[in-house]
C-alpha positions in Angstrom: 242.4 -2.0 -158.8 245.4 0.0 -157.7 246.9 -0.5 -154.3 245.6 3.0 -153.3 242.1 2.1 -154.5 242.2 -1.2 -152.5 243.2 0.6 -149.3 240.5 3.2 -149.8 237.9 0.4 -150.3 239.0 -1.3 -147.0 238.8 2.1 -145.2 235.1 2.2 -146.0 234.4 -0.9 -143.8 234.0 1.6 -141.0 230.7 2.8 -142.5 227.9 0.4 -141.3 225.5 1.5 -144.0 227.7 0.4 -146.9 229.8 -2.3 -145.1 227.9 -5.3 -146.6 228.5 -3.9 -150.1 232.2 -3.3 -149.4 232.6 -6.7 -147.9 231.1 -8.2 -151.0 233.4 -6.2 -153.2 236.4 -7.4 -151.2 235.3 -11.0 -151.5 235.2 -10.5 -155.3 238.8 -9.3 -155.3 239.9 -12.7 -153.8 243.0 -13.7 -151.9 245.2 -11.0 -153.5 243.7 -8.5 -151.1 244.7 -10.3 -147.9 248.0 -8.4 -147.4 246.0 -5.2 -147.5 243.5 -6.5 -144.9 246.4 -7.6 -142.7 248.0 -4.2 -142.9 244.7 -2.5 -142.0 244.4 -4.9 -139.0 247.8 -3.7 -137.8 246.9 -0.1 -138.2 243.5 -0.1 -136.4 243.0 0.0 -132.7 239.3 -0.8 -132.9 238.7 -4.4 -131.7 235.4 -4.7 -133.6 237.1 -3.6 -136.8 239.9 -6.1 -136.2 237.4 -8.9 -135.8 235.7 -7.8 -139.1 239.1 -7.9 -140.8 239.9 -11.2 -139.4 236.6 -12.7 -140.6 237.2 -11.3 -144.1 240.8 -12.8 -144.2 239.5 -16.1 -143.0 236.7 -16.2 -145.5 239.1 -15.3 -148.4 241.6 -18.0 -147.3 238.8 -20.6 -146.8 237.5 -19.8 -150.3 241.0 -20.3 -151.7 241.4 -23.7 -150.0 238.0 -24.8 -151.5 239.0 -23.7 -155.0 242.4 -25.4 -154.8 240.8 -28.6 -153.4 238.4 -28.6 -156.4 241.3 -28.3 -158.8 243.2 -31.0 -157.0 240.2 -33.4 -157.3 239.5 -32.5 -160.9 243.1 -33.1 -161.8 242.8 -36.7 -160.6 244.2 -36.2 -157.1 247.5 -37.8 -158.2 249.7 -35.8 -155.8 249.0 -37.0 -152.3 251.4 -34.6 -150.7 249.6 -31.7 -152.3 246.2 -33.0 -151.1 247.5 -33.3 -147.5 249.1 -29.8 -147.8 245.7 -28.4 -148.7 244.3 -29.7 -145.4 247.3 -28.0 -143.6 246.5 -24.8 -145.4 243.0 -24.7 -143.9 244.4 -24.2 -140.4 247.8 -22.9 -141.4 247.6 -20.8 -144.5 251.3 -20.2 -144.5 252.2 -23.9 -144.6 254.9 -24.4 -147.2 254.4 -27.2 -149.7 258.1 -27.1 -150.7 259.2 -27.4 -147.1 257.0 -30.5 -146.8 258.5 -31.9 -150.0 262.1 -31.4 -148.7 261.3 -33.1 -145.4 259.8 -36.2 -147.2 262.8 -36.2 -149.6 265.3 -36.2 -146.7 263.5 -39.3 -145.3 263.6 -40.9 -148.7 267.3 -40.4 -149.0 268.0 -41.8 -145.6 265.9 -44.9 -146.3 267.5 -45.3 -149.8 270.9 -45.4 -148.2 269.9 -48.6 -146.3 268.4 -50.5 -149.1 270.3 -53.3 -150.9 269.4 -55.0 -154.2 269.2 -58.4 -152.5 266.6 -57.3 -149.9 263.2 -59.0 -149.9 260.0 -57.1 -149.1 260.1 -57.8 -145.3 263.7 -56.6 -145.0 262.9 -53.5 -147.0 260.1 -52.7 -144.5 262.5 -53.3 -141.6 264.9 -50.8 -143.1 262.2 -48.2 -143.5 261.1 -48.9 -140.0 264.6 -48.3 -138.7 264.7 -44.9 -140.3 261.2 -43.9 -139.2 260.9 -45.4 -135.7 264.5 -45.7 -134.5 266.4 -42.8 -136.2 263.6 -40.2 -136.4 261.4 -41.7 -133.6 258.1 -41.2 -135.2 255.4 -42.5 -132.9 251.7 -42.5 -132.0 250.3 -39.4 -130.2 248.3 -41.5 -127.8 248.2 -38.9 -125.1 246.4 -36.3 -127.2 244.9 -38.4 -129.9 242.2 -36.0 -131.0 244.4 -32.9 -131.3 243.9 -31.2 -134.7 247.7 -31.1 -135.0 247.7 -34.8 -135.6 246.1 -34.2 -139.0 248.6 -31.5 -140.0 251.4 -33.1 -142.0 253.9 -30.3 -141.4 253.4 -30.5 -137.6 253.7 -34.3 -137.6 257.0 -34.0 -139.5 258.2 -31.5 -136.9 257.0 -33.2 -133.7 257.3 -36.8 -134.9 253.8 -37.5 -133.4 250.7 -38.2 -135.3 247.6 -40.3 -135.8 247.4 -43.6 -137.8 246.7 -41.7 -141.1 249.4 -39.0 -141.0 252.1 -41.5 -139.9 251.1 -43.8 -142.7 251.0 -41.0 -145.3 254.5 -39.9 -144.6 255.7 -43.6 -144.7 253.7 -44.1 -147.9 255.2 -41.0 -149.6 258.7 -42.2 -148.9 258.0 -45.7 -150.0 256.4 -44.6 -153.3 259.4 -42.3 -154.0 261.6 -45.4 -153.6 259.5 -47.2 -156.2 258.0 -49.6 -153.7 254.6 -51.2 -154.2 253.0 -49.7 -151.1 249.5 -48.4 -150.8 247.1 -47.2 -148.1 244.3 -49.4 -146.8 241.0 -48.1 -145.2 240.4 -50.1 -142.1 237.8 -48.9 -139.7 239.3 -47.0 -136.8 242.8 -47.7 -138.1 244.5 -46.7 -141.3 247.3 -49.0 -142.4 249.5 -49.8 -145.5 249.8 -52.8 -147.7 253.0 -54.0 -149.4 252.1 -56.0 -152.5 255.2 -57.7 -153.9 255.5 -57.9 -157.7 256.5 -61.6 -157.4 253.2 -63.4 -157.7 254.5 -66.2 -155.4 254.8 -63.7 -152.5 251.7 -62.8 -150.5 250.8 -59.2 -149.8 251.2 -58.1 -146.2 250.3 -55.1 -144.2 252.1 -52.4 -142.1 250.8 -50.7 -139.0 252.6 -47.4 -138.7 250.7 -46.6 -135.6 252.5 -49.5 -133.9 256.0 -48.8 -135.1 255.7 -50.5 -138.5 254.3 -53.8 -137.2 253.9 -56.3 -140.1 250.5 -58.0 -140.3 249.1 -60.8 -142.4 245.7 -60.9 -144.1 244.6 -63.3 -141.2 245.5 -60.6 -138.7 243.3 -58.1 -140.6 240.5 -60.7 -140.7 240.7 -61.1 -136.9 240.7 -57.4 -136.4 237.6 -56.9 -138.5 235.9 -59.8 -136.7 236.6 -58.2 -133.4 234.7 -55.1 -134.6 231.8 -57.3 -135.5 231.9 -56.1 -139.1 231.1 -58.2 -142.1 234.0 -59.0 -144.5 234.6 -56.2 -147.1 237.2 -56.0 -149.8 237.8 -52.4 -148.8 239.5 -53.6 -145.6 242.2 -55.5 -147.6 242.7 -53.7 -150.9 244.6 -50.5 -151.7 242.7 -47.2 -151.6 243.1 -44.0 -153.7 244.7 -40.7 -152.8 241.2 -39.3 -152.8 240.1 -41.8 -150.2 243.1 -40.9 -148.0 242.5 -37.1 -148.2 238.8 -37.7 -147.5 239.7 -39.7 -144.4 242.2 -37.0 -143.3 239.3 -34.5 -143.4 237.0 -36.8 -141.4 239.7 -37.1 -138.8 240.1 -33.3 -138.6 236.4 -32.8 -138.3 236.3 -35.3 -135.4 239.2 -33.4 -133.8 237.3 -30.1 -133.9 234.2 -31.7 -132.6 236.1 -33.1 -129.7 237.7 -29.7 -129.1 234.3 -28.1 -129.0 234.9 -26.1 -132.2 231.7 -26.8 -134.2 232.3 -24.0 -136.7 235.6 -25.4 -137.7 234.1 -28.9 -137.9 231.4 -27.6 -140.2 233.9 -25.8 -142.4 235.9 -29.1 -142.7 232.6 -30.7 -143.7 232.4 -28.2 -146.5 235.9 -29.2 -147.7 234.9 -32.9 -147.4 231.8 -32.3 -149.5 234.1 -31.1 -152.4 235.6 -34.5 -152.5 232.3 -36.4 -152.3 229.1 -36.2 -154.2 227.2 -34.1 -151.7 226.7 -33.3 -148.0 228.5 -35.6 -145.6 227.5 -37.0 -142.3 229.7 -36.4 -139.2 233.0 -38.2 -139.4 232.4 -40.4 -136.3 229.5 -42.1 -138.2 231.8 -43.4 -141.0 232.5 -47.1 -141.2 233.4 -48.1 -144.7 236.0 -45.5 -145.4 236.4 -44.8 -141.7 238.1 -42.3 -139.5 240.8 -43.0 -136.9 238.5 -42.9 -133.9 240.0 -45.4 -131.3 238.1 -48.7 -131.1 235.1 -48.4 -128.8 235.0 -44.6 -128.9 232.5 -42.5 -130.8 
């Protein structure tokens, strides 16, 4: 359709008799029509028409996020940054993937400047901790733990405040770009990282980014799991996939919207989560194996 034809189509939304048909036709056109809808929103003074246009824009954007998430999963979910950006784009459609990439790359460069060939794994982590928690002052957002912003990677990079998952994801992205054997670990109520040295004589250890990069041993993790009265499970000690991480990020976001009394958004996040699973999912707060980052003792 030409621009003129698209504008004419949108103008027909004023007619209640044919509006459902027009809305369906607009949905078929896809996200390319959004700029025209935004222009129409600016031109109308009718609040009801503005709401209709806003709903159409949201539906088109939401459909686009769903499709890109499907493509991401079908491609193997290899790009963790892209997966987290897709979550950003649900709430912030204008979030810039390249801006996220540049921010992570800057952190990588600053960490790389501190690394020396003779450094062992623990010293490497201390160097990373210095960049993250001393220089850039990343920290836990304990005062507003359930804010949806804590699941938005671009906002965490701006504010330096996040939840266990997003803080770990940024740390993980930097570590992997440095070629370090660091992976995520799905603990219940707390997402952490594991550093698994290539030297078979060195034991793996764990990194708690929500506590300023605190180094933990396997015994520490065993004690933590025991305190939660949960049976031992390899998932609490072994690396998880990028797909696991993005699923958990969506669970966190769903919990946030539930806590903020926004059930419609929580339901839409559930739709996104279902794309990364094999079917409908239960509310995030009920997860245990893959978990969410609900503080201990809170449901």
